[in-house]
VOTI-455541 format. One record per residue (C-alpha): residue number from 1; x, y, z. Coordinates in Angstrom, 1 decimal. Example, Ala and Ser with C-alpha at 12.3 -4.5 7.8 and 13.67 -1.06 7.14 Angstrom:
2
ATOM_1_12.3_-4.5_7.8 $
ATOM_2_13.7_-1.1_7.1 $
//
This chain:
278
ATOM_1_193.0_70.0_125.6 $
ATOM_2_193.2_70.0_129.4 $
ATOM_3_190.0_70.0_131.3 $
ATOM_4_190.2_72.0_134.5 $
ATOM_5_188.2_71.6_137.7 $
ATOM_6_186.4_74.8_136.8 $
ATOM_7_185.5_73.3_133.4 $
ATOM_8_184.1_70.2_135.1 $
ATOM_9_182.1_72.3_137.5 $
ATOM_10_180.5_74.2_134.6 $
ATOM_11_179.8_70.9_132.9 $
ATOM_12_178.2_69.5_136.0 $
ATOM_13_175.9_72.5_136.4 $
ATOM_14_174.9_72.2_132.7 $
ATOM_15_174.0_68.6_133.2 $
ATOM_16_171.1_69.7_135.4 $
ATOM_17_169.5_71.6_132.5 $
ATOM_18_167.5_70.4_129.5 $
ATOM_19_167.4_66.7_130.3 $
ATOM_20_167.3_64.6_133.5 $
ATOM_21_170.7_63.8_135.1 $
ATOM_22_170.9_60.1_136.1 $
ATOM_23_173.4_59.2_138.8 $
ATOM_24_174.0_55.5_139.6 $
ATOM_25_176.0_56.1_142.8 $
ATOM_26_179.4_54.5_143.2 $
ATOM_27_181.3_53.7_146.4 $
ATOM_28_184.9_52.9_145.3 $
ATOM_29_187.2_53.2_142.3 $
ATOM_30_186.0_50.0_140.6 $
ATOM_31_182.3_50.9_140.9 $
ATOM_32_183.0_54.4_139.7 $
ATOM_33_184.8_53.1_136.6 $
ATOM_34_182.0_50.8_135.8 $
ATOM_35_179.4_53.5_136.3 $
ATOM_36_181.3_55.9_134.0 $
ATOM_37_181.9_53.1_131.5 $
ATOM_38_178.2_52.4_131.4 $
ATOM_39_177.7_55.9_130.0 $
ATOM_40_177.1_58.0_133.1 $
ATOM_41_177.8_61.7_132.4 $
ATOM_42_178.9_62.2_136.0 $
ATOM_43_179.7_60.0_139.0 $
ATOM_44_178.2_60.5_142.5 $
ATOM_45_179.4_58.8_145.6 $
ATOM_46_177.0_57.3_148.2 $
ATOM_47_178.0_58.0_151.8 $
ATOM_48_176.5_54.6_152.9 $
ATOM_49_178.4_52.6_150.3 $
ATOM_50_181.6_54.5_151.0 $
ATOM_51_181.3_54.0_154.7 $
ATOM_52_180.6_50.3_154.4 $
ATOM_53_183.5_49.8_152.1 $
ATOM_54_185.8_51.5_154.6 $
ATOM_55_184.5_49.6_157.6 $
ATOM_56_182.2_52.1_159.2 $
ATOM_57_178.4_52.3_159.5 $
ATOM_58_176.6_55.1_157.6 $
ATOM_59_175.2_58.1_159.4 $
ATOM_60_178.1_60.5_160.2 $
ATOM_61_180.2_57.6_161.6 $
ATOM_62_183.0_57.8_159.1 $
ATOM_63_185.9_60.2_159.7 $
ATOM_64_186.6_63.0_157.2 $
ATOM_65_190.1_61.9_156.2 $
ATOM_66_189.2_58.5_154.7 $
ATOM_67_186.0_59.9_153.1 $
ATOM_68_188.0_62.7_151.4 $
ATOM_69_190.7_60.2_150.3 $
ATOM_70_188.1_58.0_148.7 $
ATOM_71_186.7_61.0_146.8 $
ATOM_72_190.3_61.8_145.5 $
ATOM_73_190.7_58.2_144.3 $
ATOM_74_187.4_58.3_142.5 $
ATOM_75_188.0_61.7_140.9 $
ATOM_76_191.4_60.5_139.7 $
ATOM_77_189.9_57.4_138.2 $
ATOM_78_187.2_58.8_136.0 $
ATOM_79_187.1_61.6_133.4 $
ATOM_80_183.6_62.8_134.1 $
ATOM_81_182.6_65.3_136.9 $
ATOM_82_182.4_63.8_140.4 $
ATOM_83_180.0_64.9_143.2 $
ATOM_84_180.6_63.7_146.7 $
ATOM_85_178.1_62.8_149.4 $
ATOM_86_179.6_64.5_152.5 $
ATOM_87_176.7_63.6_154.9 $
ATOM_88_176.3_66.6_157.2 $
ATOM_89_179.8_67.9_156.4 $
ATOM_90_182.0_65.7_158.7 $
ATOM_91_182.0_68.5_161.3 $
ATOM_92_180.1_69.9_164.2 $
ATOM_93_180.5_73.6_163.3 $
ATOM_94_180.1_75.6_160.1 $
ATOM_95_183.8_76.3_160.0 $
ATOM_96_184.4_72.6_159.9 $
ATOM_97_182.0_72.2_157.1 $
ATOM_98_183.9_74.9_155.2 $
ATOM_99_187.1_73.0_155.7 $
ATOM_100_185.5_69.8_154.4 $
ATOM_101_184.4_71.6_151.3 $
ATOM_102_187.8_73.0_150.6 $
ATOM_103_189.3_69.5_151.0 $
ATOM_104_186.7_67.9_148.8 $
ATOM_105_187.4_70.4_146.0 $
ATOM_106_191.1_69.8_146.4 $
ATOM_107_190.3_66.1_146.0 $
ATOM_108_188.7_66.8_142.6 $
ATOM_109_185.0_66.9_143.3 $
ATOM_110_182.8_69.6_141.7 $
ATOM_111_179.6_68.9_143.6 $
ATOM_112_178.5_67.9_147.1 $
ATOM_113_175.4_66.6_148.9 $
ATOM_114_174.9_68.2_152.3 $
ATOM_115_172.1_66.8_154.4 $
ATOM_116_170.0_68.5_157.1 $
ATOM_117_169.4_65.5_159.4 $
ATOM_118_170.4_66.2_162.9 $
ATOM_119_173.9_64.9_163.9 $
ATOM_120_172.7_64.3_167.5 $
ATOM_121_170.0_65.2_170.0 $
ATOM_122_166.2_64.5_170.1 $
ATOM_123_165.2_66.3_166.9 $
ATOM_124_165.3_64.4_163.5 $
ATOM_125_166.4_67.5_161.6 $
ATOM_126_168.6_70.4_162.3 $
ATOM_127_166.8_73.7_162.9 $
ATOM_128_166.7_75.7_159.6 $
ATOM_129_169.0_78.4_161.0 $
ATOM_130_171.6_75.9_162.0 $
ATOM_131_171.6_74.2_158.6 $
ATOM_132_171.7_77.4_156.6 $
ATOM_133_174.7_78.6_158.6 $
ATOM_134_176.5_75.4_157.6 $
ATOM_135_175.3_75.7_154.0 $
ATOM_136_176.4_79.4_153.8 $
ATOM_137_179.8_78.4_155.1 $
ATOM_138_180.1_75.7_152.5 $
ATOM_139_179.1_78.2_149.8 $
ATOM_140_181.6_80.8_150.9 $
ATOM_141_184.4_78.2_151.1 $
ATOM_142_183.7_76.9_147.6 $
ATOM_143_183.4_80.4_146.1 $
ATOM_144_186.7_81.4_147.6 $
ATOM_145_188.4_78.6_145.6 $
ATOM_146_187.0_79.9_142.3 $
ATOM_147_185.3_76.5_141.6 $
ATOM_148_181.5_76.8_141.1 $
ATOM_149_180.8_73.9_143.4 $
ATOM_150_177.2_72.5_142.9 $
ATOM_151_175.7_72.3_146.4 $
ATOM_152_172.8_69.8_146.5 $
ATOM_153_171.0_70.5_149.7 $
ATOM_154_169.3_67.4_151.1 $
ATOM_155_166.0_67.9_152.9 $
ATOM_156_165.2_64.8_155.0 $
ATOM_157_161.6_65.7_155.9 $
ATOM_158_160.2_62.7_153.9 $
ATOM_159_163.1_60.3_154.5 $
ATOM_160_162.7_60.7_158.3 $
ATOM_161_158.9_61.1_158.1 $
ATOM_162_159.0_64.3_160.1 $
ATOM_163_155.6_65.5_161.3 $
ATOM_164_152.1_64.5_160.0 $
ATOM_165_151.9_63.4_156.4 $
ATOM_166_150.0_66.5_155.3 $
ATOM_167_152.6_68.8_156.8 $
ATOM_168_155.6_67.4_154.9 $
ATOM_169_155.2_69.1_151.6 $
ATOM_170_154.9_72.6_153.1 $
ATOM_171_157.7_71.8_155.6 $
ATOM_172_160.0_70.6_152.8 $
ATOM_173_159.2_73.6_150.6 $
ATOM_174_160.0_76.0_153.5 $
ATOM_175_163.3_74.4_154.0 $
ATOM_176_164.1_74.3_150.3 $
ATOM_177_163.4_78.0_149.9 $
ATOM_178_165.7_78.8_152.9 $
ATOM_179_168.4_76.6_151.5 $
ATOM_180_168.3_78.1_148.1 $
ATOM_181_168.6_81.6_149.6 $
ATOM_182_171.6_80.4_151.6 $
ATOM_183_173.4_79.2_148.4 $
ATOM_184_172.1_75.8_147.4 $
ATOM_185_172.2_75.0_143.7 $
ATOM_186_169.9_72.1_143.9 $
ATOM_187_167.5_70.4_146.4 $
ATOM_188_167.6_66.7_147.2 $
ATOM_189_164.4_65.2_148.6 $
ATOM_190_164.9_61.5_149.3 $
ATOM_191_162.0_59.4_150.6 $
ATOM_192_159.3_60.6_148.2 $
ATOM_193_158.5_59.1_144.8 $
ATOM_194_154.7_59.3_144.5 $
ATOM_195_154.0_61.2_141.3 $
ATOM_196_151.5_63.7_142.6 $
ATOM_197_153.8_64.8_145.4 $
ATOM_198_156.9_64.8_143.2 $
ATOM_199_155.1_67.0_140.6 $
ATOM_200_154.1_69.5_143.3 $
ATOM_201_157.6_69.7_144.7 $
ATOM_202_159.2_70.0_141.2 $
ATOM_203_156.8_72.9_140.4 $
ATOM_204_157.4_74.8_143.6 $
ATOM_205_161.2_74.3_144.1 $
ATOM_206_163.1_77.0_142.2 $
ATOM_207_166.3_75.0_141.5 $
ATOM_208_166.9_71.5_140.1 $
ATOM_209_165.1_68.8_142.1 $
ATOM_210_166.8_65.5_142.9 $
ATOM_211_164.9_62.5_144.0 $
ATOM_212_166.1_59.1_145.2 $
ATOM_213_164.8_56.2_143.1 $
ATOM_214_165.0_52.4_143.4 $
ATOM_215_162.8_49.3_143.0 $
ATOM_216_159.1_50.4_143.0 $
ATOM_217_159.8_54.0_142.1 $
ATOM_218_158.6_55.5_138.8 $
ATOM_219_160.9_55.2_135.8 $
ATOM_220_163.5_57.9_135.1 $
ATOM_221_161.5_59.1_132.1 $
ATOM_222_158.3_59.4_134.2 $
ATOM_223_160.2_61.3_136.9 $
ATOM_224_161.6_63.6_134.2 $
ATOM_225_158.1_64.2_132.9 $
ATOM_226_157.1_65.2_136.4 $
ATOM_227_159.8_67.9_136.4 $
ATOM_228_162.6_66.1_138.2 $
ATOM_229_166.1_67.3_137.1 $
ATOM_230_168.2_64.6_138.8 $
ATOM_231_167.7_61.0_139.7 $
ATOM_232_170.1_59.1_141.9 $
ATOM_233_169.9_55.6_143.4 $
ATOM_234_171.9_56.2_146.7 $
ATOM_235_173.2_53.0_148.3 $
ATOM_236_171.0_50.7_146.2 $
ATOM_237_173.8_49.5_143.9 $
ATOM_238_176.1_48.8_146.8 $
ATOM_239_173.4_47.0_148.7 $
ATOM_240_172.7_44.8_145.6 $
ATOM_241_176.5_44.1_145.2 $
ATOM_242_176.8_43.1_148.9 $
ATOM_243_173.7_40.9_148.6 $
ATOM_244_175.5_38.9_146.0 $
ATOM_245_178.5_38.5_148.4 $
ATOM_246_176.2_37.1_151.1 $
ATOM_247_174.3_34.8_148.8 $
ATOM_248_177.5_33.4_147.3 $
ATOM_249_179.2_33.0_150.6 $
ATOM_250_176.1_31.2_152.1 $
ATOM_251_175.8_28.9_149.1 $
ATOM_252_179.5_27.8_149.0 $
ATOM_253_179.6_27.4_152.8 $
ATOM_254_176.3_25.4_153.0 $
ATOM_255_175.7_23.4_149.8 $
ATOM_256_179.2_23.6_148.5 $
ATOM_257_177.9_24.8_145.1 $
ATOM_258_178.6_28.1_143.2 $
ATOM_259_175.5_28.9_141.2 $
ATOM_260_174.9_32.3_142.8 $
ATOM_261_178.3_33.4_141.5 $
ATOM_262_177.2_33.0_137.9 $
ATOM_263_176.8_36.2_135.9 $
ATOM_264_179.7_37.9_137.4 $
ATOM_265_181.8_40.3_135.4 $
ATOM_266_184.6_38.7_133.4 $
ATOM_267_187.9_39.0_135.3 $
ATOM_268_189.6_40.6_132.3 $
ATOM_269_186.8_43.0_131.7 $
ATOM_270_186.8_44.3_135.2 $
ATOM_271_190.5_44.5_135.3 $
ATOM_272_190.5_46.5_132.1 $
ATOM_273_187.8_48.9_133.4 $
ATOM_274_189.9_49.8_136.4 $
ATOM_275_193.2_49.9_134.4 $
ATOM_276_191.6_52.1_131.7 $
ATOM_277_191.2_55.1_134.0 $
ATOM_278_192.1_58.4_132.4 $
//
């Protein structure tokens, strides 16, 4: 039985209900195959890891073409739904965001992350009206394809520490409500993991809430108990992998030994994981 992109989109929406969706973010085909092989029910890309792997810094510095090409390679390599981190949409205007969305769907993705951090200028975040125009354009472009793209609207109030600490929850909730009205299917709030705040946000946000976890954050089960629907790790896996590269390089170049290379995946196992793509 052939699984269509529409089928995968419906599957991805369903994964946000009933139990927490855990997304260990990938950045290339090999990492995507390993994540899927570990049992992930969907694969999410990390914009930082993708940018680094393609020779660009994170933060809207990667061009759209290589980013979309990477999404296509990942989507072709795994059988589970793929959601793509498209930063602020790889475009300055809403029409450009719409074009990015069309191209990402053509590449095989059924979800996106779209962030509200300012692309330039003195303000840390886009004005709500500017972001909602971009989000609405993304929604309309997706709907026109017939694919129920899951749009995860990223609110960077906590990540960028905007305003006084006490003002961040109401500011985040104001943005979340506006984004849902503009067509968001989920809200992503990176930069906050303290249980009390997360529980408040999960209660007040009307769509599935995504938080960014990593070392020091509550466990997945704890976050689920607080009402979180989706947990992702962002660039953490890529950072850990590159840390091994640096440690190994430093060791072999300094002491001439190889101990930090121990524990790597078996060559045949890794080759098989990539070769075994659907």
